[in-house]
C-alpha positions in Angstrom: 8.2 -92.4 2.0 9.9 -91.5 5.4 11.8 -88.3 5.0 15.7 -89.0 6.3 14.3 -86.1 9.1 11.7 -88.5 10.1 13.9 -91.3 9.8 16.3 -89.1 12.0 13.2 -89.0 14.4 12.5 -92.7 14.6 15.9 -93.3 15.6 15.4 -91.2 18.4 12.2 -92.4 19.6 13.4 -95.9 19.6 16.3 -94.6 22.1 13.5 -92.8 23.9 11.4 -96.1 24.1 14.1 -98.0 25.8 13.8 -95.9 29.5 10.5 -97.6 29.7 12.4 -101.1 29.7 12.0 -102.7 33.2 9.0 -100.0 34.5 6.6 -99.9 31.7 4.8 -103.5 31.6 2.3 -104.7 31.0 2.2 -101.9 28.6 4.7 -101.6 25.6 7.8 -99.3 25.8 6.9 -96.6 23.4 9.1 -93.5 22.2 7.8 -90.4 20.8 9.2 -87.3 18.8 7.6 -84.4 17.7 8.7 -82.5 14.7 7.2 -79.2 13.8 5.8 -77.8 10.5 9.3 -77.3 9.3 10.5 -80.9 10.4 12.1 -79.0 13.2 12.3 -81.3 16.6 10.5 -79.5 19.7 9.3 -82.6 21.9 10.3 -86.2 22.6 9.0 -88.0 25.6 8.4 -91.9 26.2 6.2 -94.5 28.3 7.5 -94.6 31.8 4.9 -96.8 33.6 1.0 -98.0 32.9 -1.0 -95.3 34.5 1.1 -92.1 33.7 1.1 -90.6 30.2 2.0 -92.2 26.6 4.9 -91.2 25.0 2.7 -89.3 22.8 1.2 -87.3 25.3 4.7 -86.3 26.8 5.9 -85.2 23.7 2.9 -83.5 22.8 3.5 -81.7 26.7 6.8 -80.4 25.6 6.3 -79.3 22.1 3.2 -77.4 23.3 1.5 -75.1 21.1 4.5 -76.0 18.3 3.4 -79.1 17.9 0.2 -77.6 15.7 1.1 -78.6 12.1 3.5 -80.8 12.4 4.7 -84.6 12.4 4.4 -87.4 15.4 7.1 -90.0 15.3 6.2 -92.9 17.2 7.7 -96.4 17.5 4.2 -98.4 18.1 0.5 -97.2 16.7 -1.0 -94.8 18.6 -3.4 -96.4 21.0 -7.2 -96.7 19.9 -9.4 -96.3 23.1 -9.5 -94.8 26.4 -8.4 -96.5 29.4 -6.0 -95.9 32.1 -5.6 -93.1 30.3 -7.2 -91.1 26.9 -6.7 -92.3 23.7 -3.5 -91.1 22.0 -5.3 -90.9 18.5 -7.5 -88.3 20.0 -4.3 -86.3 21.9 -2.5 -86.4 18.4 -5.8 -85.3 16.7 -6.6 -82.5 18.9 -3.1 -80.9 18.9 -3.2 -80.4 15.5 -1.0 -83.3 14.4 -1.4 -83.1 10.2 1.2 -86.3 10.0 2.0 -89.3 11.7 5.2 -91.8 11.3 4.4 -95.4 12.8 7.1 -97.6 13.1 5.1 -101.0 13.8 1.3 -101.7 14.2 0.0 -102.8 17.7 -1.3 -105.8 17.4 -3.4 -105.1 20.2 -4.9 -102.5 18.8 -9.0 -102.1 19.5 -11.4 -101.5 17.0 -10.2 -100.2 13.8 -6.9 -99.2 15.0 -5.6 -96.0 15.6 -3.6 -95.4 12.1 -7.2 -96.0 10.6 -9.0 -93.5 12.9 -6.0 -91.2 12.4 -6.3 -91.3 8.3 -10.4 -90.8 8.6 -9.3 -87.7 10.3 -7.6 -86.2 7.4 -4.2 -87.0 9.1 -1.5 -88.2 6.8 -0.3 -91.6 8.3 2.8 -93.9 6.8 3.7 -96.9 8.8 6.3 -99.3 8.5 9.3 -97.3 9.2 12.7 -99.0 10.0 10.6 -102.0 11.8 13.5 -104.1 12.5 15.3 -101.4 14.3 12.5 -100.5 16.5 11.8 -104.5 17.6 15.3 -104.0 19.4 13.6 -102.7 22.1 10.0 -103.5 21.3 10.7 -107.1 20.2 10.2 -108.8 23.5 6.9 -107.2 24.4 5.7 -107.9 20.9 6.5 -111.9 21.3 5.0 -112.2 24.9 1.9 -110.4 23.8 1.2 -112.9 21.4 2.3 -116.0 23.3 1.0 -114.5 26.7 4.0 -115.8 28.8 7.1 -113.4 29.0 9.9 -113.5 26.8 12.9 -115.3 29.2 16.8 -114.4 29.3 18.7 -116.9 30.6 22.2 -115.6 32.1 24.9 -118.0 33.3 28.9 -118.0 33.4 31.4 -120.4 31.9 34.9 -120.2 33.8 37.3 -122.0 36.2 36.4 -120.8 39.3 33.6 -119.9 41.6 31.4 -118.0 38.8 29.8 -116.0 41.8 31.2 -112.8 40.9 30.3 -112.5 37.1 26.6 -113.9 37.8 26.7 -110.9 39.9 27.5 -108.6 37.6 25.4 -110.3 34.5 22.4 -109.6 36.5 23.6 -106.2 37.4 24.3 -105.3 33.8 20.6 -107.2 32.4 18.5 -106.3 35.3 17.1 -102.9 34.0 16.0 -104.2 30.6 13.4 -107.1 33.2 10.2 -106.8 34.7 11.6 -109.4 36.9 14.6 -111.2 38.3 15.3 -115.1 39.5 18.4 -115.6 40.6 18.4 -118.9 42.5 14.9 -118.9 44.4 14.8 -114.8 44.8 12.4 -113.4 42.9 12.2 -109.3 42.7 11.7 -106.1 40.0 14.6 -105.1 37.9 14.3 -102.1 38.6 13.0 -102.0 42.5 9.9 -100.2 42.6 9.3 -99.5 39.2 6.5 -100.3 38.2 2.8 -99.2 38.7 1.9 -101.4 41.9 -1.4 -101.6 41.0 -1.0 -103.4 37.8 2.3 -105.3 38.6 2.6 -107.8 41.5 5.2 -110.5 42.0 4.1 -113.9 41.7 5.2 -116.6 43.8 8.0 -118.9 43.2 8.4 -121.7 40.3 8.3 -124.7 42.0 4.9 -125.3 40.5 6.3 -125.8 36.9 8.4 -123.2 34.6 5.3 -123.0 32.2 2.7 -122.6 34.7 4.8 -120.2 36.5 6.0 -118.4 33.5 1.9 -117.7 32.9 1.4 -116.9 36.2 3.6 -113.9 36.0 2.5 -112.9 32.3 -1.1 -112.5 34.5 0.7 -110.5 37.4 2.0 -107.9 34.6 5.6 -109.1 33.2 6.4 -109.2 30.0 10.1 -109.9 30.5 12.1 -111.8 32.7 15.9 -112.3 33.5 16.7 -115.9 35.1 20.2 -116.0 36.6 21.2 -119.3 37.5 24.1 -122.0 37.0 25.3 -124.0 34.4 24.4 -126.7 33.3 21.9 -127.8 35.7 19.0 -125.8 36.3 15.6 -125.7 35.0 16.2 -123.3 32.1 18.2 -126.4 30.9 15.7 -128.5 30.8 13.2 -126.2 29.0 15.0 -124.3 26.5 11.9 -124.3 24.3 10.8 -121.7 26.9 14.0 -119.8 26.8 14.5 -116.7 23.9 17.9 -115.4 24.6 21.4 -117.0 26.2 23.5 -114.5 27.7 26.8 -116.5 28.4 29.7 -114.7 30.4 33.1 -116.3 30.0 36.2 -116.0 32.1 38.7 -115.2 29.7 41.3 -118.0 29.6 45.0 -118.2 28.9 46.2 -117.6 25.2 46.8 -121.4 25.5 44.8 -124.2 26.7 41.4 -123.0 28.5 39.2 -126.0 27.3 38.0 -126.3 30.9 36.1 -122.9 30.6 34.8 -123.1 26.9 32.7 -126.4 27.1 31.2 -127.7 23.7 28.0 -126.7 25.6 28.7 -123.5 25.3 25.9 -123.1 22.6 23.0 -124.9 23.6 20.9 -127.1 21.1 18.9 -125.0 18.8 20.5 -121.2 19.4 23.1 -119.7 17.9 25.7 -117.0 18.3 24.0 -113.5 17.4 26.7 -111.3 19.2 29.9 -111.4 21.2 31.1 -109.1 23.0 34.9 -108.9 24.8 35.3 -107.2 28.2 38.7 -106.6 30.7 37.1 -110.2 32.3 36.3 -112.2 29.3 33.6 -112.1 27.0 29.6 -111.3 26.9 28.0 -114.2 24.4 24.4 -113.6 23.4 23.1 -116.5 22.0 19.8 -116.5 20.2 17.1 -119.2 19.1 17.7 -120.3 15.7 15.2 -119.9 12.9 
C-alpha cells in the first residue's frame, strides 16, 4: 500500500503532468517524482512533447545517482516500447530503481506492459494509486485514445450584451489545456508552436461535418479541442453527443431580474453542473456529461 510520502509524491507528479497539457499530444501528459532510498524527493519531471524525454527520464536526470535504490512515482505506467525515445521501463531498471508506484495503467502499452516487465526484473510495483485524482489531468487523453477522437470542450457566454469580451476571456483562460482552439472558423494551436511539428499538424476546416473533422483532428495528433462558439446556435448545439464538457460564462446580473441572461437552456440536455466559479464579471459554470 502506498505510503503517505508516496501519496504526496503522486499528487506532486499529477501537478507536474498538467504542464504537458496543450503540448504533449499525441503523447499523454505524464508526471514523475523520484524518491531516494530514504523517501526524500530527489528528482521530478514531466513530458513536454513527443520526441523529447518522457517524464521518468527527466525525473531520473534530475535525481542523478540518488535514484539508485529509490522509488519512482509516476502518473501513467512507464512505456514498454522503443519509439522516438527509449523505453521508460528500461531507463528505470538501468537507474537502479527498486520500487515503482503507478497511478494508471497505460491502455496503449505494448506487449506485457511496462509494469509487468519491471516486476519480472524484481522491482516492486504498485498500481491504481489515487487514479481519480490523476484523471483530472489524464482523463481527456485517455478518453480520446479510447474513442479515437479528441476530447471536446465547448465554451460559450450568456448575457444581455455583446459577449465578445466574455468569449475572449474564456478562450484565454481555457486554451492552454487544449491542443486546438476552434474560434468561429479560425483553427490554431492552444499553445502556439507548442507541439512537435513532425508529430502534429493543424487540420482543415470543419465544413465536412463535425464527426469527420474530429476524426481528422485525431489523425493529425490532437487529443483535446476547445471550441468557442455563440450560443444557442452553431454546429455543437446539433452535435452534443460529440461534446464532452461545456463551460458557460454567465454575465453578472442585478439581484432582482436578469432572466434574459439565465435561460432555461443554460444546461443542455444530457449534461449536469460539475462546478461553478464566481468571479467579478459573473460566474463560470462547468457542465459534464450525465452518466
